[in-house]
C-alpha positions as CSV (number, residue, x, y, z in Angstrom):
1,X,-61.6,-25.8,1.5
2,X,-60.8,-24.1,4.8
3,X,-61.2,-20.8,6.8
4,X,-65.0,-19.8,6.1
5,X,-67.3,-17.6,7.9
6,X,-69.6,-20.4,9.2
7,X,-69.7,-24.0,8.0
8,X,-67.7,-24.9,4.9
9,X,-70.8,-26.7,3.6
10,X,-74.2,-26.5,5.0
11,X,-77.1,-28.6,3.3
12,X,-80.5,-27.4,4.8
13,X,-84.2,-27.0,4.0
14,X,-84.9,-30.6,2.9
15,X,-82.4,-30.7,0.3
16,X,-81.7,-34.3,-0.7
17,X,-80.0,-36.6,-3.4
18,X,-76.5,-34.7,-2.6
19,X,-72.8,-36.2,-2.9
20,X,-70.0,-34.5,-1.3
21,X,-66.7,-36.1,-2.8
22,X,-63.1,-35.7,-3.3
23,X,-62.7,-32.4,-1.3
24,X,-59.9,-31.5,1.0
25,X,-60.8,-29.7,4.1
26,X,-58.5,-28.0,6.7
27,X,-58.5,-25.4,9.2
28,X,-61.9,-24.9,10.2
29,X,-64.3,-25.3,13.3
30,X,-67.9,-26.3,11.9
31,X,-67.1,-28.3,8.7
32,X,-70.5,-29.5,7.4
33,X,-74.0,-29.2,8.8
34,X,-76.8,-31.5,7.2
35,X,-80.1,-30.0,8.6
36,X,-79.9,-26.9,10.3
37,X,-82.9,-27.0,12.8
38,X,-84.3,-29.4,15.3
39,X,-87.8,-27.7,14.4
40,X,-87.3,-28.7,10.8
41,X,-88.4,-32.4,10.6
42,X,-89.0,-32.0,7.0
43,X,-85.1,-32.7,6.6
44,X,-86.0,-36.2,7.2
45,X,-86.1,-36.6,3.4
46,X,-82.5,-35.9,3.4
47,X,-80.1,-38.5,1.8
48,X,-76.4,-37.3,1.4
49,X,-73.4,-39.2,0.6
50,X,-70.0,-38.2,1.8
51,X,-67.2,-40.1,0.0
52,X,-63.6,-40.0,-0.8
53,X,-62.9,-36.7,1.2
54,X,-59.6,-35.9,3.2
55,X,-60.5,-34.3,6.5
56,X,-57.1,-32.9,7.6
57,X,-55.2,-30.3,9.9
58,X,-56.8,-27.9,12.0
59,X,-60.5,-29.3,12.0
60,X,-62.6,-29.3,15.1
61,X,-65.8,-30.9,14.6
62,X,-69.0,-31.6,12.2
63,X,-67.4,-33.8,9.4
64,X,-70.6,-34.0,9.2
65,X,-73.2,-33.0,11.9
66,X,-76.3,-34.8,10.8
67,X,-80.2,-34.1,11.5
68,X,-83.2,-36.3,10.7
69,X,-82.2,-37.8,7.4
70,X,-79.9,-40.6,5.9
71,X,-76.2,-40.3,5.5
72,X,-73.8,-42.5,3.8
73,X,-70.2,-41.8,5.0
74,X,-67.9,-43.9,2.8
75,X,-63.9,-44.3,2.2
76,X,-63.0,-40.7,3.6
77,X,-59.6,-40.2,5.5
78,X,-60.2,-38.6,8.8
79,X,-56.6,-37.7,9.8
80,X,-57.5,-34.7,12.2
81,X,-60.2,-33.6,14.6
82,X,-60.1,-31.6,17.9
83,X,-63.4,-32.5,19.4
84,X,-65.4,-35.2,17.3
85,X,-65.5,-36.2,13.7
86,X,-69.4,-37.3,13.1
87,X,-72.1,-36.0,15.1
88,X,-75.9,-36.0,15.2
89,X,-79.2,-35.3,16.8
90,X,-83.0,-35.9,16.1
91,X,-82.4,-39.5,14.8
92,X,-80.3,-39.4,11.9
93,X,-79.5,-42.6,10.2
94,X,-75.6,-42.7,9.6
95,X,-73.8,-45.5,7.8
96,X,-70.1,-45.3,8.0
97,X,-68.1,-47.7,5.7
98,X,-64.6,-48.2,4.7
99,X,-63.4,-44.8,6.3
100,X,-59.8,-44.4,8.1
101,X,-60.0,-42.7,11.4
102,X,-56.9,-41.7,13.1
103,X,-57.8,-40.3,16.6
104,X,-55.9,-37.4,17.9
105,X,-53.3,-37.7,20.9
106,X,-56.0,-35.9,23.2
107,X,-57.7,-38.9,25.0
108,X,-60.7,-36.9,25.4
109,X,-61.4,-36.7,21.7
110,X,-60.6,-40.2,20.7
111,X,-64.4,-40.9,20.2
112,X,-65.3,-40.1,16.6
113,X,-69.2,-39.9,17.3
114,X,-71.0,-37.4,19.1
115,X,-74.8,-37.9,19.8
116,X,-76.7,-34.8,20.6
117,X,-79.2,-36.4,22.9
118,X,-79.3,-38.5,26.3
119,X,-78.1,-42.2,25.9
120,X,-81.7,-43.3,26.4
121,X,-82.8,-41.6,23.3
122,X,-79.7,-42.1,21.0
123,X,-79.2,-45.9,21.6
124,X,-82.1,-46.3,19.4
125,X,-80.6,-44.1,16.4
126,X,-79.3,-46.3,13.5
127,X,-75.4,-45.5,13.2
128,X,-73.4,-48.5,11.9
129,X,-69.9,-48.9,11.1
130,X,-68.6,-51.7,8.6
131,X,-64.8,-52.1,7.5
132,X,-63.9,-48.8,8.9
133,X,-60.2,-48.6,9.9
134,X,-59.5,-47.3,13.6
135,X,-56.1,-46.0,14.5
136,X,-54.4,-44.4,17.5
137,X,-57.4,-45.5,19.7
138,X,-60.4,-44.2,17.6
139,X,-63.6,-45.3,18.8
140,X,-66.9,-45.3,17.0
141,X,-70.1,-45.8,19.1
142,X,-72.6,-47.7,16.8
143,X,-76.3,-47.7,17.9
144,X,-79.6,-48.9,16.9
145,X,-81.0,-51.8,15.0
146,X,-80.6,-52.6,11.1
147,X,-81.3,-49.6,8.9
148,X,-84.7,-49.3,7.1
149,X,-84.8,-51.2,3.8
150,X,-82.5,-49.2,1.6
151,X,-81.6,-49.7,-2.1
152,X,-77.8,-50.3,-1.5
153,X,-77.5,-50.7,-5.5
154,X,-77.5,-46.8,-5.4
155,X,-74.7,-46.4,-2.6
156,X,-71.2,-45.8,-3.7
157,X,-69.7,-49.2,-3.3
158,X,-67.2,-49.1,-0.3
159,X,-63.6,-50.6,-0.3
160,X,-62.2,-51.6,3.1
161,X,-60.7,-48.6,5.2
162,X,-57.3,-50.1,4.3
163,X,-57.7,-48.5,0.7
164,X,-58.5,-45.0,1.8
165,X,-55.1,-43.6,1.4
166,X,-54.8,-44.7,-2.3
167,X,-58.7,-43.3,-2.8
168,X,-58.2,-39.9,-1.3
169,X,-54.6,-39.2,-2.2
170,X,-55.8,-36.7,-5.0
171,X,-58.8,-35.2,-3.2
172,X,-59.0,-31.3,-3.4
173,X,-58.1,-29.1,-6.1
174,X,-56.4,-30.5,-9.1
175,X,-53.0,-29.1,-10.2
176,X,-54.0,-28.3,-13.7
177,X,-52.2,-26.1,-16.2
178,X,-54.2,-24.7,-19.2
179,X,-53.4,-26.6,-22.5
180,X,-52.1,-29.6,-20.5
181,X,-53.9,-32.5,-19.4
182,X,-54.4,-32.8,-15.7
């Protein structure tokens, strides 16, 4: 997915139970937005999983940008971003597991996370990293305490970040021909 008018994927208005997987994103500014407004607290019910995607060349920000809800970011390959990869506001819970983050050469863009609030506010938001692979100086700023009680049996089971290349190598459109197996 690339080169759209606004966001490539926007999830709004209390949508929940969503998984975005096996996509290849390129050449876009605002990639994904989960929760469109600071004035829509009903988005607290959002539960979204972002898994097995490749975030490639020409991406700027919002991979995703989250408001209010619960977001599981698992086994994605972040090979390019110009500003930040994962951002949020309004106290979202973000669990990052088994992703590979390759920071851009720009020293000002090494930080993966962007908190849309003052530090005194965001330091209490639950943003965790586990088994992620950080390359080229990538930095994830964790915050908050333990996540609320969540049934992890319903989560995509993460592999360590060292597996991401294998897990995402076929992300994007399939190269299939009519009448032949893909």
